[in-house]
Structures are given as structure tokens and as C-alpha cells.
Phi, psi and omega in degrees: 000135178274167177299323180295319178298319179295320179298320178297317178296318179298314182294330179293342181269000177285149179276010180209169177281121185289151173271177185300318182295318178296323178293321179295319179293321178300319179293320178297319178295320179297317179297321180295317184285337185258356179288162176281108185293346180274351181289144182299325184273002185293144170289129183259343179215142181237124175258120176246107179263113181231126182276167183302131175085004183268358178092010180300318180299313180294320178299318180296316178299318179295322178298313181298316180294321179292319178297319179296320180296333180256019172061036173256122184290142175229152171233125183258127184225157175207159184292331183233162179299318181291321177296323177295321178298316179296314179300313180299324182294314183275342176272343178076025177203161186297145174232155183234162169287154177301316183303314184293330181281317191262344179248136175273159179295124184290141173279159179307131178092353179263154174272115184299335182286349184236030181236071180287152175280167171271133177274109181263006183287151176229141174049048187240140174263117176269118182250117185245115179270162181053041182294341178296345179273350185284121180266172178254020178173155176215187186292344179265005181081009180276139172253096189296320180297312179300315182294323177297313180298313180297322180295308184301312187274002169277348174282176182266117177055044177261157178218167191232128175244118182254120180252134180195185182219105185288353175280345179282171178298140174283172176304152182305131177085003181236148184277323179235170176268107187299327182289345179255009184256111181304321181295322177298316182288324176296335177295343176266010179081018182264144169272133191245132167250138183226140174221147178232132177255121182243335184285124180286132179296150185301318182289334178284332182297341180279350182273128176294324178301310185285330176293323176291321177299321180295319177301316180294318180296320179295324176295321178294327183293339180288340182076005182281127180253022179292149183286073182236129174281143175263110183297136178263137179283133178231317185298129176080004181260138182272346185243011177227128181221156171261137179228139178271164177299328180292323183275344187301312183302315181295321181292317177300317180301317179298315183290321177300317181291323183282315189249350183094155183299325189281357183252009180224137181218148171252128179250128182228176192264350182215158176297326179297315178296322179298319178299315181295315179297315180299319179298315181293318180297316183293320185275315187274315185274311184270345178071025180279127178257329180278161180296324179225135183228144176306129183097349178304139174264129179233148180240135181290133180264355183199148175300144178215129188248016197243001189237348186269349172056036179073023178302128182300125181088357179209064183290338176201168178263116183273146172307125183095355178290133178261126180242156179241129181288128177265318176195154176270117182279319180180162178233155178201162173247127181219134181058029180075013182234156183264134178228156175221144170264123188232135171273123184246157167223173174259137183305329185249009182225096181290343184274356183245128173208150179198164179245137182217156175271137184236135174278107189292332182297338182285336186305317184248015178291143177272002175274169179300319178224221179294138177304142183302316178300320178294320179296318179293321178294318179297317180301311182297319183292315181290320181301323184260009182290115181292341178285341179268325188207147178300137180304337181266007183294154177285169179301314181297323178294322179293319180296317179297323178292320179300322183294347177261355184283126178293337180282316176296329181266012181301143177296140172255112188234154172236160170293147192248022180272333176224134184220164172285166183294323178297322178291328181281338186302136182096344180254163174224142179230152177297317182238126180235128175253131178247123180282111179237029189293332177209122180239103180301142181306324183289346180277335187292133180156196185301316183292326175294316179298325177292319177299314183293320177301315180298317180294315181300320185281005171279344187273135177264311188246321186213137179243130179239129179256117184272116175048053179288147174295153185302325183285356181262354180231156178214000000 
């Protein structure tokens, strides 16, 4: 079979008639997947930049199905658990987080950030969705992009397809998305093929959500950083609405009852606002009076490798992973801080449950994760705990003892009903509320439009704008 024959087969698996641009991209993907990866001139990595509504998701699903039909192995990956869930749903086969695939579960005393797995795959296409979220470093000193590249190409005749949307927010602390940057990838000695899909599919053009996303993306494409708001269309659209703060509780209650807690999210601009929204939603909408209630949704604020015990499909808790509380096992105060043992499950996986210790002070912290003073106090207390290590122990012995402490390894979690846009990135929800209640003039510009584009494209069925300024809607 030629690459052109494969492209025709791939396009036949689409749920719609492809446009010219989609056909050209399908042919480029076919050539990439069918070339001899051992050839010196072979493209070793393919970047597919596809904007909201352009059919990138459908093309990827068709590609995966066509590759399977022709007995070409694929591995589906994404930066977060929720993004992997979305990818798996439209590709029709399981997907994993990058972390779970490329890093092995650390043994006691090992640094989880430096324990990569061996890639035993052969002749395999690694397809990574939401690649714009992949950073070149994190708080543990890990370079996820570098480790992913080294992992993939340590296999035999493997290649890498990176899917993303450069109009979305880049990784925290970075100006661009390194995994979507050809020059960054060429720095690893890779030959790069790149394609961009810009034409909105006909069926997507009927969506108010995607038409607004397109307006924002087109404004970003101009490169203009002038302080101008891009008005969002609301009038006459069935899937975009404005909601006031007064109406918000009743509407959330209706959607929670109709679609479930896990299908609705509020996106806001700061951790402080997220804390305020979560407090209000839990008390006013859900009627929760206790700090933790059976069924509560919590989101991990930091990667944690210590509680899942090698559970298949959940080797660790990824930053941004949403967990559901099944029951409160117990509470305690240790080192002057509050902890709880909680039995957790995953909202979409009835077969997975585990118990973990949680640092309760983090739940309502206005920091990204545990407040720095609390983290420093915990470090000092565990480091000097005579029950963990002999007072005469060396520094290295104390560190190894700390790594076994359930308190030092306690999960850092937040309530998951309202999140920042970075926390929402990679996920999709049926109903998305965007907090636009106050936009300082100094915030308006290119980065705000990028933030808003990312937030808008989290919505699948309905988008709600909370208290938008008059100049932001039309």
C-alpha cells in the first residue's frame, strides 16, 4: 500500500466530508507514518498544529483507526490524565499520560523524576495530544520534553507525532510551547515535518463556541498586542450564554443534577478566585457544611508517586488529576499540621480505588499548592523527626528516611469545582463557565486573548460567561 492509498483509507474513516486542507494533512501524515524510519532522510517527528474546530481531533481518530487496520502499532499519550481520557475517547482506544508511560514507579529512596522506563516498542508511532502543554522543565528538575524524545527514540524504528494548538496557553513560566517549536526539536537532532490546520470544518462553523474561538484565534494570528478586547458573540446562539452571579448557583445546581459533577467546571483567572468559587459552590450549591464530604471532587496540585502502589492504569497521581472522595478514613494533627486519610476513586473508573494521606491545609490555600511556610515547616519537622531517623544520622540518611514518610508524601489537593485555566488545560467539559467578572485594563491584550481562547475551547456543549463587561460581548 502506498502513502496515498493509506490517506484515502484514513479520510474514508472521517465522520464528515474532508475539505482540501484536511486532505493535504492526511497525505502528509500518511507519508510520515509509511516512510522508512531508519533512513537518514526520514522525518523523525511530525508537528500537527490544529486550531479549535478544524477537524484535528477527527483526523487523529481516523489516523489511529487506519493504522490499527494496517497493523501499525500506536501508543497514545497526553500530558494530563484528563487529556488522556479525551484522546482515548475520540481515538477509540486507551491512552495514557506521558509520565505514566515513560517513568517507572520509583523505589524507596529513588528520585521519581530520574527513573525513566526502557522503551521496548518497535515500529511504533507515538501520538501525543495537547503537546502545547509539554514543558521543558518542572519543579522536580524534570525536562519532560527531553525525556519524552529520548524515550521514544530509544525504541526500535519508533517515531513521534505531536498534536497541539499554539493559540493555547504555553506551559507555566514559558513564553512559547517548546514541543510545538520546530527549532527546539531540531536542537535534539531531529528532522521536523510541520503542518497547520486553519480552515474550520463546515459542521464546526455552526457552533457558537467554536465561532468565538475562531475570532479569538484570528486576533492572535495578527501578532498585535494592543490592549483590545475581542468581543464574543452571544446573541442568537444556542450554546453560548451570559450568566449573572445571582443566577449562577441555581444554574450550577441544575447542571450538576442533569449532567453530574464531573461534566461542569468554572474557569477563573487566579488561585484566589478559584478558592472563593469552590467555597461558594460547596456551601451554597451543594450544601456541604463539612470540610470533606463523600462524593467531593478534588484535583491534585502536584505530582505524587507514593500512594497508588502500582495500580494498573494509575501508577501515580498526576498534577491536574481529578479524584472523587469515597470516604474519610481518619484525621490527625502531626507536626502542627492537619492530615486526613481518604479513600479515593476516579470519577470515570469504578474499578480503581485507593487510600492516601492528604495535607488538609492545601485545600483552601491561595497558593498553587501547599503554602511555602507550611512546606518549609513540614520539611524541617520531618527531617528532624527522631522516630524516622537517628539524631546522629547524616543528611543523606535523613533525606532517604523522609522519602518514606507518609506525611512528607501527603497528597496536595484542591477542590475541583472551579480551577484556573492552566489547571483546566487539556480537559474538556460539557458545560464550562468562564469568570469574566472583573478584567483590569492592564490585563487586556494578547495574553488575555490567549487565556480566553484556551478557556473557551474547554467547552463541548455549552459555554457560560459570568458577568462579562459590556465591551466583551455582542
